[in-house]
N, C-alpha and C positions, 0 to 999 in steps of 0.2 A: 317464343321468348318466355322466360320465366323470371318473375320478379319476386325475390324473397326478402324477408326482413333482415336487417343488418346483423342481428344476433344469431341467425340461423347458420349452422355449420355448413361448410362447402359440400361435404359428403352427403348431407341430407338433401340439399338442392339438386345435386348431381343424380342422386337416386331417383328423384322425381322425373328427371329427364332421360334416364338411361334408355328406355324403350325407344325414344325418339332419336337417339344418337346412331350414326352409321356403325356398322360392324367394323371392328378393328382388331388387329392382332395384339396391339399394345396400347394402353392408356397411360399417358405421362401426366402426373399431377403433383401438386405440392402437398405439404403435410396436412393441409386442411381437408384433403380427400381421404385421409387414413382412417378407416374404420373396418372392423371385421365384416360387417354387413355389406358394405360397399365392395370390398375385395371379393367376398363370396358371390355377389351379384355379377361382378365382372367375370369371375372364373366360370360361372354358369353359362355365360355368353361365349366362353372360349377366348376371353380377352385377358392378357397378362397385365398385371398392375405394376407400373414403375412409379411407386409412390414412397417417399421416405417416411419412416415411422414418426408418429407424433411424439412429442416429448413426454406425454403422459403414458405411453405404452410401456407396460412392465418389461416385456421381452421384445426388443426391437426386431423387426423383420428386415433382413438384409435387402438392400436395394442395389441392383446391378443395372446400370443404365443400358438400355438396348442399343445395339449398333445403329448408327444413323440410317443405314439402308433399310433396316427393319422398321424404324420409327417413321421414315418418310415414304416407304414403299418403293424406294429407288431400286432399279434393276442393274445399276452400274456397280462395279466392284470397287472396293477401296484400294488406294495405292498401297503397295507393300513397303 
């Protein structure tokens, strides 16, 4: 468990816990997790970031939601 101050950005708290998180193909987060450093740390682990760009980002990074099967690890196929 990690308790952070209310003013701390989500991505800073998540960066502190990154090594304790299980490996995943995709991390889905809200705008609070958008930072270059956090995205780079995820990429170094082989984890794709599905995080919308923060409003302060000069050039938004496109966010394409992963398929449900990828996000949940489901082995079933989607109906056509």
